[in-house]
N, C-alpha and C positions, 0 to 999 in steps of 0.2 A: 503494500501498500502505500509507504513511503518513498521509495526509493524507485519508480516507476512516472512515464516519460511526460505525463501529465504535473508532477507532483512533482518534478524539480522544473518545469519551466512555468510553475507558478510558483516557487520560490523564488525566484529571477525576475520576474513581475514583482511580487509583495517587497522587495530590497527595496525600489526606486520611490514606489509607493506609499512606505511607509516615513523615508524622509520627508515626505511630502506632511501625508497627513500626522506627520509628528510638530513640524513648524507651522505648518496653520495654527493648531492647536495650538500656542504657547508662541505667537502671536495675539491670537484672537483671544486668548482668552482672557492672557494677562495684561497687552494693550490696548484693547475695547472693550470686553462686559466689565474686569475688574480694575481698570483702568489706572497697573500699582505702577505705573511709571507717575503717574501727579498722585497719590497716595503719599511717595517720594515725597514729591513735591514738597505740597500742601502739609504734612509732617514737620519736613524742616524747616515754616518756616513759627514751625508753632511750636515746637518741643526742640528738646537735643537730647542727640543718644547718650548713650551708657558708653563706655569702653570699648574702642571696636576688638578688643582684646576678649571679649565675651565673645561678639561675633564670630572671632578665632576659633575661640575654643569648640563653639556649635559644629561649624567647618569640621572640625580634626573631627567631632565626636558623630559623625556621616559611615566614614570610613569604620568605627569599632560597631557603628547600631550593619549595618551590612555582613563587616563582616559576622559578627554574630548569628547575622540569617543566612548567609553561604557554612560554617561553621553546623547548625542545625542539616542546615537541605545536603552537605558530605554527610552527615554522619544518618542521614534515611537513605539516598540512594548506596552509598558505598557499596551495603552488599548484597546490593541486584546490580552494579554495575561497577565495580572500581572506578574513581576519580578520580585523576588531582584535583588538590583543593581548591586550586588555582581555572581552571576548571570549570569546577563548584559554583567557585567566585564568578564564572561571566552566565555563566545560566540562570542566581540570583537578577544579573543587574538589566542582562537581556530581556527577562523578566518584566521587572521592571520599566524597561523601554515601552514594553504592549499594556502592560496592567491599566497607565492613564490612559490610556486611549480608549478603554473599551468599559461599561458598565461593572463597579462591583469586581475592577481589578482580575475578569479570569483571565484576561489575555495574560496573567501571570506565571498560568502555566502551563500556555502554548510555547511562552519565552524559556523556557526550564528546557521545556523537555526536546527541543530543537539541539541541544547539546548530547541527546545521548546516543551514543553511537550502538547499543545494543538490545537497550531493554525498551519492550513492546513501548508504545508511549502514552496509550490508557492506563497505563501502571505508574510509569512516571508520575502523571498526569494523580493520579489519585494516592500517591504518596506522597505530593505536596500541600494536597490536603491535611497530610498528620499536620504538616509542619503546620500553615494554616486554624489549623482544630488546634492547635497549642498556643495557639499564640490571639486566640477568640475568647480563650477561654480563661485566662491568665487578664484581657480586658474588657472581662465581663465581671472577670471575680472583683477586682478591685471599684470598678462602676459598678455593683450594684449596693457595695458603701458605702462610697460617691454620693449617688442619687437617694439613693438611704438620708441622708444627710440633707439634702436640702429640700426633698420632698416633706421628711417633716418640721424639719423649720421652719422651711419661707412659702409649705405649703398645705403644710396640714393633712397627710396624704400618706398614709402608714400601713394600709391592709395588700400591696400589692407585693411587700419586701416577705414575707410569707412564702410565696407564692415565686420570687426571683429566685433566694434562695435553697429552695426545694430542689428546681429546676437548674440550678446553678451545682446543686450537692452530685446529682442526676447524671449531665452531661461531663464532669466528670470518673463517677464511676463509667460510665460507659468508654467514656476515652478512652482512662487506665484499664480495664477490659474487654480491650480493641477485640485481643485472638479470641475471645470468649462470645464476646458477640456477631464476631461475623462468622464461627459456628452457626449460629441460630441464623442469622438475618440472609447466611446463602441457600436455609431452605422454604425464603418464601419461594411461588412459583415466580411471580413477573421480574423478579432479581437474576435467576438462576442465569440466566444468556453473561451475570455482569462478571459468575461468580469467578469461572476463571483465572480474571482481572483481577477482581475485588482479595481473591488471597495474599495479595502481600501486608492487609488490613492482622493475617494471621500470625506475620512472623516477628514480633516485636512483644516484648513480654513489660512487662508493669514499670521494671526496674526501667525499661529502655527507653518508654513513655515519660518517665518521671525526668527523666533527664532531659528530653528537648521541650517537656515544660518548666527547666531548670533554665534552661538557655533562652528559652521564652521571653518569662523575667524580668535577668538581664536585659536582655532588649530592652522591656516597656521604660524599666529605670534609665536605659542613655533615652528612651522620646523625653522621657517625663523629663531631665533633668534638660536636656536642649529647648526642649517652650520654654522652659524656666533662666533660663539665661538668656530667652529672644523676650518676656517677659523685661524683664533688665535691662536691655539692650533699648527697647521702646518703650523707656522709664512708665512703665503698668504700676502701677503704686501699691499696692497690694502686700496683704500678709505672707509666710510662708505656708501656712498651714490652708487659707480661703486658696492659696493661688494653686495651689497639692490638689485640693478637693475642685476645683476648677477646673484641674485637664486634663483628670481623670475625668471629670463627666463628658468635659468637651469627647476625650476620644472613645468613651463608651456611645459616646451617640453618633456619632460618624461607623462604630461597627455595624450598629446596629440598623442605622434605615438605610437599605439603601441610594448607594450615589448613582444616577444612571446616566448615559450618555456624555460628557465634557461637564461634567456637576460636582461633580465632585469636591474642590478649591472651592464652590460658592458655600458647599455643607459644611464644610473647614470654618470660614468667617462665620457664617449664622448660624451655630454653633458654637461658638467660640463664645459670640456676643450673648445667647440664653445664658453665660453662666457666668461672663469674668464684669457683668454692666453690674453687679451686683453689690462688687463691690470697687472701682474704675471707673470712672466716666474718660476717658480718655480711646476711647472708642475706635480711633486709627489705632493705636496704640496695639491692642489690640488685635485690629484686623489686620494687623503685618508682624505680629508674632506670627503669627496662625501661619497666613500664604509663607511666607521668611522659610516656615518650617517645612511648608511643603516642598520648598523651590529646593531647601539646603537637600531635603530627606530625601525627595519623587524624582525630577525636575534634573537636577545634575545626575545621580546617577540615571539618568532615565535614557542621557546624552551618551553619557559612555558606554551603555546597552547597547548602543542602537549601533556602533563601531563592531560590540562582538558577534554582533546580529548577523554584520557583514561577512564576519571571517565564518561566519559555519559553511559548509562543504555545500551547494545544492547540489 
């Protein structure tokens, strides 16, 4: 399937098309839709930036961020297809490239598996699901804590919290017992066609999956610290604990709300304002921190990943 002349031709066409689509996306969303250059100019007239060392540190942490994600992918995929760590990193960054121009980052799966040479591409995509699920679990775990705080103190709503906790405990249990869960799921009649591919879920034990959760937690801390640094850079004056609560709440909303094609950066700004405006009136700083986090962690790696996609043999 992946070595037919039709597939090879599609890849040759897709590579230059990717450059065009990504370029249009960057210029249209940043310059026309969100007028990011005008926001920076307006902010400079009204405020002072923090130390540029803060910005440099936030930038350096992007390598830590995607380095951790590369470790996760390498640990998951290496069992099925031995892969140098550098190749795993290229696959992760290629996934970033395709994820920013597709709904709900589904392009991430494609970007990673095109670097596979032996393993079936569908199996590779399912392995990617394991790493994504671990990251979502960490995001939801802390998100429930943060949203509970806001719900109780600012809305007086608490009755959803027990349901969320039970759901989260169940999700963690299913994740850690993935090999056992697979044994039940494969017996479902309408899923039997996927059983030959989904058997990758049966190969990881609870200890290994817990390690992936650990790496996901470390990556989450990097995200959180980057966001906190950017808030300081744009002089959003907010105490440490409320800032952390707002960051965690923002991450959680971004994780559970579907991000349709070309809308994710808007979702980032809107969700950030919903939380941070409770503590700060620096709206421009709040938005620029959210957008800068996206540019540092997604846009720059996506540009690098585009080069690695071009390196993939047609």
